[in-house]
N, CA, C and O of each residue as an XYZ file, in Angstrom:
380
protein
N       1.646    -10.952     -8.727
C       2.057    -12.396     -8.400
C       2.193    -13.153     -9.757
O       3.171    -13.826    -10.082
N       0.929    -12.919    -10.595
C       0.990    -13.672    -12.013
C       2.219    -13.472    -12.624
O       2.854    -14.449    -13.020
N       2.691    -12.222    -12.772
C       3.769    -11.680    -13.720
C       5.048    -12.591    -12.947
O       5.879    -13.128    -13.680
N       5.131    -12.697    -11.848
C       6.209    -13.513    -11.112
C       6.299    -14.884    -11.307
O       7.344    -15.536    -11.316
N       5.011    -15.361    -11.486
C       4.887    -16.778    -11.669
C       5.476    -16.917    -13.284
O       6.450    -17.506    -13.752
N       4.518    -16.176    -13.823
C       4.968    -16.371    -15.621
C       6.462    -16.344    -15.617
O       6.977    -17.274    -16.237
N       7.347    -15.412    -15.009
C       8.508    -15.532    -15.126
C       9.416    -16.774    -14.412
O      10.538    -17.088    -14.810
N       8.818    -17.321    -13.450
C       9.446    -18.508    -13.176
C       9.009    -19.657    -14.114
O       9.809    -20.570    -14.320
N       7.910    -19.667    -14.638
C       7.898    -20.689    -15.838
C       8.683    -20.257    -17.023
O       9.093    -21.185    -17.721
N       8.955    -19.162    -17.369
C       9.828    -18.672    -18.459
C      11.219    -19.403    -17.854
O      11.621    -20.339    -18.545
N      11.957    -19.109    -16.721
C      13.005    -19.827    -16.365
C      12.948    -21.141    -16.560
O      13.928    -21.662    -17.093
N      12.017    -21.824    -16.252
C      11.850    -23.385    -16.118
C      12.056    -23.807    -17.607
O      12.943    -24.610    -17.897
N      11.177    -23.225    -18.614
C      11.256    -23.449    -19.903
C      12.645    -23.309    -20.586
O      12.967    -24.108    -21.465
N      13.408    -22.381    -20.223
C      14.706    -22.176    -20.432
C      15.550    -23.196    -20.371
O      16.178    -23.702    -21.301
N      15.545    -23.584    -18.851
C      16.227    -24.572    -18.370
C      15.949    -26.082    -19.096
O      16.814    -26.884    -19.448
N      14.440    -26.226    -19.213
C      14.161    -27.592    -20.186
C      14.744    -27.672    -21.329
O      15.341    -28.713    -21.604
N      14.704    -26.581    -22.265
C      15.114    -26.327    -23.522
C      16.638    -26.510    -23.762
O      17.065    -26.844    -24.867
N      17.553    -26.251    -22.550
C      18.793    -26.363    -22.747
C      19.490    -24.802    -22.964
O      20.695    -24.691    -23.188
N      18.782    -23.882    -22.891
C      19.240    -22.468    -23.268
C      20.364    -22.231    -21.610
O      21.450    -21.654    -21.555
N      19.830    -22.701    -20.806
C      20.768    -22.337    -19.445
C      20.577    -23.545    -18.731
O      19.497    -24.136    -18.724
N      21.775    -24.003    -18.018
C      21.979    -25.045    -17.041
C      21.071    -25.023    -15.779
O      20.534    -24.022    -15.305
N      21.006    -26.043    -15.410
C      20.098    -26.057    -14.209
C      20.622    -25.077    -13.112
O      19.885    -24.220    -12.624
N      21.854    -25.230    -12.764
C      22.523    -24.306    -11.758
C      21.908    -22.918    -12.236
O      21.155    -22.273    -11.506
N      22.240    -22.546    -13.379
C      21.952    -21.192    -13.868
C      20.530    -20.873    -13.774
O      20.189    -19.693    -13.699
N      19.672    -21.810    -13.771
C      18.071    -21.664    -14.022
C      17.713    -21.285    -12.302
O      16.897    -20.450    -11.912
N      18.515    -22.096    -11.527
C      18.188    -21.873    -10.016
C      18.718    -20.569     -9.686
O      18.024    -19.947     -8.882
N      19.818    -19.964    -10.115
C      20.291    -18.501     -9.771
C      19.172    -17.746    -10.219
O      18.628    -16.900     -9.509
N      18.776    -18.054    -11.496
C      17.903    -16.944    -11.943
C      16.504    -16.844    -11.034
O      15.998    -15.793    -10.640
N      16.024    -18.140    -10.807
C      14.750    -18.323    -10.094
C      14.795    -18.001     -8.779
O      13.730    -17.756     -8.212
N      15.960    -17.946     -8.098
C      16.190    -17.423     -6.689
C      15.269    -16.181     -6.246
O      14.383    -16.094     -5.395
N      15.912    -15.095     -7.305
C      15.244    -13.670     -6.687
C      13.781    -13.453     -7.099
O      13.106    -12.509     -6.688
N      13.373    -14.341     -7.888
C      11.829    -14.494     -8.174
C      11.104    -15.063     -7.144
O      10.032    -14.564     -6.802
N      11.556    -16.043     -6.609
C      11.046    -16.963     -5.602
C      11.036    -16.067     -4.135
O      10.164    -16.123     -3.268
N      12.209    -15.273     -4.130
C      12.042    -14.452     -3.100
C      10.938    -13.338     -3.208
O      10.322    -12.934     -2.222
N      10.749    -12.899     -4.423
C      10.040    -11.852     -4.619
C       8.137    -12.263     -4.201
O       7.311    -11.565     -3.613
N       8.011    -13.545     -4.756
C       6.884    -14.148     -4.551
C       6.568    -14.474     -3.135
O       5.405    -14.501     -2.732
N       7.673    -14.742     -2.319
C       7.230    -15.096     -0.843
C       6.866    -13.680     -0.135
O       5.973    -13.584      0.707
N       7.630    -12.639     -0.560
C       7.496    -11.198     -0.078
C       6.291    -10.849     -0.244
O       5.581    -10.393      0.652
N       5.922    -11.049     -1.512
C       4.621    -10.530     -1.914
C       3.201    -11.386     -1.355
O       2.048    -10.968     -1.255
N       3.707    -12.589     -1.076
C       2.561    -13.553     -0.382
C       2.363    -12.779      0.978
O       1.271    -12.374      1.376
N       3.577    -12.624      1.644
C       3.605    -12.273      3.242
C       3.026    -11.016      3.194
O       1.931    -10.974      3.755
N       3.440     -9.895      2.664
C       3.247     -8.473      2.714
C       1.783     -8.071      2.185
O       0.977     -7.363      2.790
N       1.617     -8.648      0.981
C       0.550     -8.122      0.085
C       1.168     -7.010     -0.849
O       2.247     -6.444     -0.674
N       0.253     -6.808     -1.894
C       0.553     -5.683     -2.744
C       0.775     -4.324     -1.940
O       0.174     -4.207     -0.872
N       1.535     -3.370     -2.346
C       1.356     -2.118     -1.787
C       1.144     -0.975     -3.019
O       1.348     -1.167     -4.218
N       0.718      0.158     -2.432
C       0.545      1.150     -3.612
C       1.158      2.381     -2.929
O       0.835      2.698     -1.784
N       1.938      2.981     -3.566
C       2.488      4.274     -3.339
C       1.939      5.589     -4.050
O       1.837      5.746     -5.266
N       1.631      6.432     -3.132
C       1.278      7.753     -3.878
C       2.325      8.386     -4.911
O       3.508      8.237     -4.606
N       2.038      9.076     -6.099
C       2.834      9.347     -6.878
C       3.337     10.616     -6.352
O       2.734     11.266     -5.498
N       4.601     11.003     -6.945
C       5.177     12.063     -6.808
C       4.493     13.071     -7.342
O       3.719     12.591     -8.170
N       4.368     14.462     -7.273
C       3.724     15.474     -7.748
C       4.397     15.609     -9.252
O       3.633     15.629    -10.217
N       5.669     15.691     -9.433
C       6.392     15.808    -10.420
C       5.969     14.740    -11.644
O       5.925     15.094    -12.823
N       5.712     13.596    -11.259
C       5.269     12.355    -12.134
C       4.054     12.733    -12.413
O       3.752     12.640    -13.603
N       3.123     13.197    -11.575
C       1.686     13.452    -12.200
C       1.576     14.754    -13.229
O       0.720     14.801    -14.112
N       2.457     15.699    -13.023
C       2.766     16.914    -13.908
C       3.361     16.328    -15.189
O       2.891     16.698    -16.265
N       4.475     15.339    -15.148
C       4.899     15.066    -16.343
C       4.066     14.277    -17.194
O       4.254     14.284    -18.411
N       3.035     13.500    -16.590
C       1.980     12.724    -17.383
C       0.849     13.600    -17.982
O       0.003     13.140    -18.749
N       0.883     14.631    -17.661
C      -0.267     15.652    -18.487
C       0.268     16.134    -19.805
O       1.416     16.518    -20.027
N      -0.659     16.063    -20.580
C      -0.355     16.354    -22.114
C       0.464     17.633    -22.204
O       1.478     17.683    -22.901
N       0.019     18.668    -21.494
C       0.635     19.996    -21.731
C       1.977     20.062    -21.061
O       2.752     20.906    -21.511
N       2.370     19.334    -20.089
C       3.640     19.248    -19.723
C       4.507     18.239    -20.252
O       5.622     18.105    -19.749
N       4.059     17.352    -21.409
C       4.974     16.825    -22.101
C       5.775     17.578    -23.225
O       6.661     17.070    -23.912
N       5.298     18.938    -23.304
C       5.959     19.586    -24.386
C       6.983     20.669    -23.818
O       7.631     21.473    -24.489
N       6.987     20.493    -22.258
C       7.855     21.327    -21.755
C       9.429     20.947    -21.714
O       9.589     19.820    -21.245
N      10.474     21.509    -22.035
C      11.646     20.887    -22.115
C      12.157     20.394    -20.860
O      11.491     20.605    -19.846
N      13.264     19.755    -20.787
C      13.751     18.970    -19.767
C      14.732     20.082    -18.754
O      14.811     20.006    -17.528
N      15.291     20.898    -19.457
C      15.988     21.724    -18.323
C      15.064     22.298    -17.131
O      15.467     22.330    -15.968
N      13.619     22.807    -17.579
C      12.955     23.490    -16.879
C      12.299     22.217    -16.047
O      12.040     22.669    -14.932
N      12.068     21.374    -16.082
C      11.668     20.265    -15.490
C      12.709     19.549    -14.265
O      12.356     19.057    -13.194
N      13.969     19.666    -14.777
C      15.056     19.460    -13.899
C      15.311     20.632    -12.812
O      16.015     20.433    -11.822
N      14.719     21.799    -13.063
C      15.201     22.952    -12.348
C      15.274     22.801    -10.850
O      14.646     21.832    -10.423
N      15.827     23.456    -10.059
C      15.386     23.720     -8.864
C      14.065     24.140     -8.444
O      13.506     23.637     -7.470
N      13.645     24.889     -9.030
C      12.085     25.152     -8.817
C      11.031     23.815     -8.814
O       9.981     23.789     -8.172
N      11.433     22.940     -9.491
C      10.723     21.808     -9.724
C      11.022     20.977     -8.485
O      10.080     20.391     -7.950
N      12.209     20.878     -7.998
C      12.693     20.155     -6.822
C      11.613     19.836     -5.658
O      11.396     18.844     -4.963
N      10.871     21.487     -5.789
C       9.943     21.501     -4.554
C       8.673     20.406     -5.012
O       8.023     19.758     -4.192
N       8.537     20.368     -6.046
C       7.344     19.335     -6.371
C       7.688     17.806     -6.321
O       6.894     16.913     -6.028
N       9.085     17.648     -6.677
C       9.704     16.458     -6.761
C       9.698     15.602     -5.350
O       9.550     14.394     -5.165
N       9.899     16.609     -4.493
C      10.083     16.106     -2.941
C       8.913     15.945     -2.117
O       8.918     15.351     -1.038
N       7.570     16.674     -2.831
C       6.561     16.548     -2.134
C       5.556     15.153     -2.771
O       5.700     14.614     -3.868
N       4.779     14.889     -1.957
C       3.900     13.587     -2.376
C       2.423     14.359     -2.281
O       2.133     15.411     -1.712
N       1.554     13.384     -3.100
C       0.164     13.912     -3.227
C      -0.357     13.059     -1.690
O      -0.058     11.918     -1.342
N      -1.055     13.875     -1.112
C      -1.731     13.130      0.143
C      -3.253     13.029     -0.247
O      -3.709     13.577     -1.251
N      -3.945     12.334      0.572
C      -5.459     11.974      0.430
C      -6.037     12.818      1.692
O      -5.248     13.276      2.519
N      -7.235     12.982      1.797
C      -7.939     13.281      3.032
C      -8.653     12.224      3.500
O      -9.238     11.531      2.668
N      -8.729     11.964      4.605
C      -9.618     10.893      5.372
C     -11.135     11.751      5.583
O     -11.178     12.960      5.811
N     -12.266     10.925      5.467
C     -13.475     11.609      5.522
C     -13.800     12.195      6.789
O     -14.760     12.965      6.798
N     -13.089     11.947      8.033
C     -13.222     12.818      9.294
C     -12.508     13.886      9.172
O     -13.002     14.737      9.911
N     -11.447     14.362      8.532
C     -10.824     15.132      8.276
C     -11.649     16.687      7.812
O     -12.413     16.687      6.847
N     -11.457     17.612      8.396
C     -12.098     18.967      8.061
C     -11.147     19.929      7.874
O     -10.038     19.927      8.409
N     -11.659     20.917      6.968
C     -10.691     22.089      6.697
C     -11.244     22.822      7.529
O     -12.415     22.678      7.880
N     -10.293     23.904      8.046
C     -10.900     24.799      8.929
C     -10.423     26.243      8.408
O      -9.262     26.461      8.064
N     -11.305     27.075      8.390
C     -11.087     28.242      7.860
C     -10.592     29.377      8.635
O     -11.404     29.828      9.443
N      -9.266     30.035      8.570
C      -8.631     30.743      9.217
C      -9.421     31.938      9.881
O     -10.126     32.681      9.198
N      -9.266     32.093     11.283
C      -9.994     33.098     11.872
C      -9.147     34.421     11.944
O      -9.632     35.438     12.441
């Protein structure tokens, strides 16, 4: 929210200094206002990272060349998501 408000201040300063016209400032501020309203209504959201993104962030995987990371084998990781367990979930041993 603070970043969006800072963007609005920046647009207002550009309009005040004459870098953009009032109409241009309005067009620039419109999507920012929309994002602020949506964020205020829905609240912040967090998405679980994809496994491929987690792997790429590991120091050992940073050295892996791009063709391997873009291979069909890695598509399995790219399509999967990291899940979390609820406290009431139990792991069952196969019988």
